[in-house]
N, C-alpha and C positions, 0 to 999 in steps of 0.2 A: 593183558594176559596172553601168553603164547599158546595157541591152540594146536600147534604141530606136535604129533606123537612120533617119538623117535623109533625108527625101525632097526637101524644098525649103525655102528661106528667102526671104521677101519683105520688103523694107523698107517701112515705113509713114511716108513723109515728105510725102505730099500726098494730096489727096482722090482722084485717080485710083488711087493705091496701095491705098486702102481698097476701091475697086471691084475691083482686081486680086486682092486677098486673097480676096474673095468668089468670084470666078471660079475661082481655083485650088482653093479649098476644094470647090467643086462638081465640078470636073474630077477631083480626086484621089479623092473619094468615089465618083464614077462608075467610075473605073478600078479601084477596090477592090471593085466589085461591089455597092455599096449600091443599094437601090431608089430610085425617084424621090423618094418622100416623105422618106427618110432623107437623100438628097442635099440637099434643100431645108432640112432641119433643120440639117445640118452647116454649110451655107453661111450661113444666117441667124445661127446662134449665133456663128460666127467673125467675120462682118462686124460684128455689133453690138458685140462686145468690141473689134475693131480700130477701129471708129469712135470708141468711147469713149477708147481709147488715143491716137488722133490728136488728138481734141478736147481732151485734157487736157495731154499731155506731148510733148516732142520725143524724137527718137531711137527711135521705135517700130519693131518688126519682128515678123513672124509666122514661126514655124518649124513645119513639118509633118514628123512622124516616124511610123514604124511600129514598135511593140513586138513583135518576133518571138518573144520568149521567154514572153510572157504567155499565159495560158490562160483564155479565148480571146485571140487576137491583137487588138490594138486600134490604131486611128488616134489619135495624140496631136497636139494643136495647142497651141502655147504662144505667147501674145501678151506681148511685153515692151515697156516704155517706160522709158528710162534716167532721164528727168527733164528739168528745164529749165523755162523760162517757159511759162505757159499760152498756148495759141494763141488769137488773136482769132478769134471765130466770127461770120461775117456772117449777120444774121438778116433775114427779111422785115419790111417796115414793120408796126409794131403788134405784132410777136411778142415774147414775153418769153423771156429766156434761162433755160434749165434749169440748175440748179446742177450742178457737176461731180460732187459726191458722189451726188446723186439719179440722174444719168445713168449713173454707174458701177454703182449698185445695181440699176437696171433691166436693164442689160446682163447682169449676173451672174445675175439671176433668170431671164432669157430663156435663157442658156446652160445653167443647171441644169435647165430644163424640157426642152430640146431634145436635150441630150447625155446620155450615160450617167454622166458624172462631170464636175465642175468645181470646181477648187480655186484659191484666191487665196493666193499666197505673201506672208506678212507680211515687210516689210523696211523699210528706212529711207525716209522720205518724201523727195521725192515720187515715187520709182520705183514701177513697176507690173509685176506678172507674174501672168498667169492661164493655167492649164493645163486644157485640156478633152480628153476622150477619148470615142471611140465604138467599141464592140466589134464585131468582125467575126463573121459567121456561120461555121458549120462548113465551108461550101463556099467561103469567101473566104480561107482560110488561104494564106499565101505563104511561099516560101523566099527565099534571097538572089538566086537567078536570077530569080524572079518579081518581086522588088523592082527589079532592074535593068531588066527589061522595062517595068515601070510608069514608072520614071524616063525611059526613052526615049520612051515614049508621051506622057508629060507634056511633054517638051521639044518634041515635034512638035505639040502642041496650041496653037493660036493664042490670043492674048490679045485679047478683044473690046474695043471702045471702050465708052464710057459709054452711048451710045445703044443699042447692041446689048445691053448688060447690062440696061438698063431694059426693053427688049422681053422679055428672058428672065425678068426678075422679074415682068412683067405676065402672061406665060404661066403662070408658077408660081402667081401669085395667082389667075388664072382657073381653073386646075386645082384649087387648094385650095378655091375658092368652089363649084365644081361638085361636088366631093366632099362639102363641107359641106352643100350643098342635097340631095344624095342621102341623106346620113345623116339630115338633117332630115325628109325624106320617109319614110325607114324608121322614124324615131322616131314620126312622126305615125301611121303605119300600126300600129306596135306599141301606141301609146296607144289607138287605136280598138279594137284587138284586146283589150287589157286591160280597156277599158270594157265591151266585150261579155262578156268572161269574168266581170267583177265583177257585171254584171247577172245572168248565169247563176248565179253563186254565191249572190247575194242571193235569187234565185228558188228555188234549191235549199234554202237555209236556211229560207225560208218554208215550203216543202213538208215539210222535215224537222220543223220546229216543229209544223206541222199534224198530221203523223203521230204525233209525240210526244204531242200533246194527245189524239189519238184513243186512243193506247195508255194514257195516264193515265186517261182516262174508262173504257176497257174494263177496266183493272185495278181501278178503283174499283167498277165494276159487278160484276166477278167476286168481289171481297171481300164486297160487299154480298149477292150471291147465296149465297156459301158461308156467310156468317153467318146469313142468314135460313133457308137450308135446314137448317143444323145445328140451329138452335133448333127448327124444325118437326119434325125427326126425333128429337130427344132424348126428347121426351115419350112417343111411341109405343114407342120402343125400351126406355125404362125400364119401361114397362108390360109389354112382352113378357118382359123379363128377370125382372121380379117374378112374373108369372104362371107362367113356366117353373120358377122356384125353388119356388113353392107346389106345383106338381104333383110336382116331384122330391122335396119334403119330405113327400109323401103327405098333404097337408092335406085333400084331397078324396077320399081313399081310395087303395087300392093300385093300382099300375100293373103291367101285364104287362111282360115283358122287352122286347118290341118297342116298347111305348108309351114305356117309360123311355128306350130308345135314340133314338126319334124326338124326344122332348122334349129330350133332351140335345143333339141336332143343332140344335134351335131355340134353346136357350140359348147354345150356342157361336156360332151365326151372329149372334145379337143382340149378344153380347159383342164380336165382331169389328166389327160395324157401329157399335157404340157407340164403340169405340176410333177407328175411322176418322172418325166425326163429331167427336169431341173434337179429333183432330189437325187436321182442316179448320178447326174453329172457332178453334183457337189460331193457325194460320197466317193466317187472315183478320184476327184481331185485331192480329197483329204487323204485317201489311202495311198495315193501316188506322191504325197508330200508336195503338191504343186499349188496349194492354197496360199494366196498372198494376203496378208493382213494389213489393214490401213489403221494404224494406231493414232488416235487423236483424242483430245478431251471431249467428253460426252455430257451434254446438258440433259439430265434425266427428265426434267419438266418438258423440254421440247421433244424428247424421245416419246414420252407418253402421249403428247398431243398428236404427233405423227401417226402413232399406232391407232389412236382413237379415230382419226380421220380415215385411215385406211380400212379399219374393220367396222366402221359404222354401218355400211350397207349390209354386212352379214348380220349384225345385231338387229337391224330394223326388220329383217325377214321374220323375226319372232317378236310378237308384242308382249310376251310373258316372261322374257329373259332380259334383264338389265345389265349392261356392260358399264362398270364403274372403274375409273382410274383414280387412284389416290396419290396425288402429287406429294412429294416430300415437303415437310414444313420449312425446311431450310435447304439451300443449294447443296448438292452432294457432288464431291469431286470423284470422277471416274475416268481413267485413261485406258481405253480399249478400242475395239473395232465396232463402231456403232452399227454398221450394216449387219454384222454377225449377231450382235446382241439383239437387234430388232427382229432378225430372222428366227431366233430361238423363242423370243416372247410371242411373236406372231403365231408360231406353231402351237405354243401352249394355249393361246387364246382361241385359235381355230378349233382345236380339239375340245376345249371347254364348251364352245358354242354348239358343236356337233352333238355332244352327249349331255347337254343340260336342257331339259324340256321346260322347266319353270324355275324361277328364282333369280339369282344374281351371280355375276362373274366379276371378281374384284382383282385388279392389278395394282400392286403396291410395292414400295421399297421398304423392307422391314429392318428394324434395328438389329445390328449384329454385335455379338460379344467381342468379335475380333475386329479391332479398328482397321486392320489392313485389308478387309474384305467388305463387299456389299452383297446383299441377298435380295433378289427379286422373287416375288411370290404371286402366282396366279391361282386363285381359289374359285371353286364353283360349287353349285348345289345340285350337281348332276347325279348320274347313276352310280358313281364311285367305282372302285376297283377292289376286288378281293385280294387278300394277302398272298395267295398263291400266284397271282398274275402281276404283282408289282414289278418284278424284274423281267417278266416275259414281254412287257410292252416296250422295253428298250432293245429287244432283239429285232434284227432286220426281217421284214415281211411277216411279222407276227401280229395277229389281231385277236381281240377277245370276242368270243361268241356272245352276241346280245342283239335283240331286235333293232336297237338304234344303230348298231354297227352295220347291219345289212342295209339300213336306210341311207346311212352316210358312208358311201364307199370310199375306202382309202387304200393306200399302198403299203402301209406298215413300215414306211421309211422315215416318217417325220421325227419321231422321238429318238430313234437311233442316230439320226443326223444331228439332232440337238445335243445329244451326249457327246458326239465327236467334236462338234463345234465348240462346246463348252470346254472340253479338254484342250482343244487347240488354243483357247484363250487363257489357259492356265486355271480354269475353274472346274465346276462339277454341276451336274443336275441330279435332282432327287425328287421323290414323290412320297406324300403321305395321304393315304386314302382308306376308305372303308366302304364296302359294298352298300349302296343305298344311302350313303351319307355324304356324298361329294368327294372332291379331291383337291389337293393343293400341290402344285408343281413348283419347285424351287430352282433358281439359277443363282449360284454363288460364284462371284468373280473377285479377283484381286483388284484393289483400287488402282494400283499402278501395275500395268502389264509389264512383265519381264520375259524376254525370250528364253524358252526352255523351262519356264515355270509350269508346274502341273499340280493341281490341287484335286485330289481324288477322295478327300475325306467326306464322310456322310454329313448331312446337314442336320 
């Protein structure tokens, strides 16, 4: 059932009728509460299609209706032409006639641009039917009583002559040109503003690039300084450690208890400084890109045996902490740098020994869901790490406040170095821990090292 209520029907049998259709379209859209711009759009679209219908066929008419049941309601305009001979069109001297099909196509394109919808009903030639609609706003909705008032107001509205309609079109054109000029001025102002912004962005980029270059140079100088300083400190520290060992071995005679204690302090301090120097030198090499990798097959069982022998003296210093290495049940293939892998695991185990007062430290190779990677795990029953500090421990020179931390002095470079070494090997390090419940540090590596490979995924 058609819910559209007819407002008005106008015949299109002469050129003045085309003008009348335009006037009525503007009057109806104004009575329906459309803005000035929408009134012009509706009038122009309807008049273009009406002009095309009059120029092509006889028996044309325009029907205006309001669809009350649609959501939202909409003004519907239907232009029909029943057919018949083409009308002769008088042209100015020297003007070429526009083909009817091209004229019709242009009219439809105009209607589609200006209205919310435009459909052409296919039918037997040479008839024509075009339906256009324009949706009403929320405040423009009408009921049947409102529709009757609209019809009465429309009947009272006079129909202007062609001259008056031309004046109205000129006013509309002038208003449109004024609005176009205003928008053009706004566009020019916006263009100038964008140009100023672009210049500012370019200047900002240049400043950022300059600062980035300064940071690169500063980083290069820092790496060079650390490298040179580390080399300069290594020789005297090695001498101090060697001399302290000679004294403690009584190579130059017996020591008193106090002398032995003082020399022990010297040896311990020299050892700590040597460890710091080595970590600084390794970090400097990595940042400078001068680390050389020795890639070769690794026997994980032999790797665990070497680590156990190296760290057994540290484990023996505590009678309540057990260091356990779980060898893989079957040989595991791993192609990587054994020295770097051992350095990472050694650092994990040393930290676990420092912060575990009682219990067990377990070093194992865990099963991995990814056949292309292996995962080492170092678990302890120590003090654990709170969630807020899980990433802090991987920052350079960062340490967690705890009584055991003050007893076991460190540099805060071990774990950051482990992360960089793991990245260098194409792998990643991670940690899972809970304060008071121990920690587990992971090292995930590709089974087959490939230059340029980097695995930064979480474990």
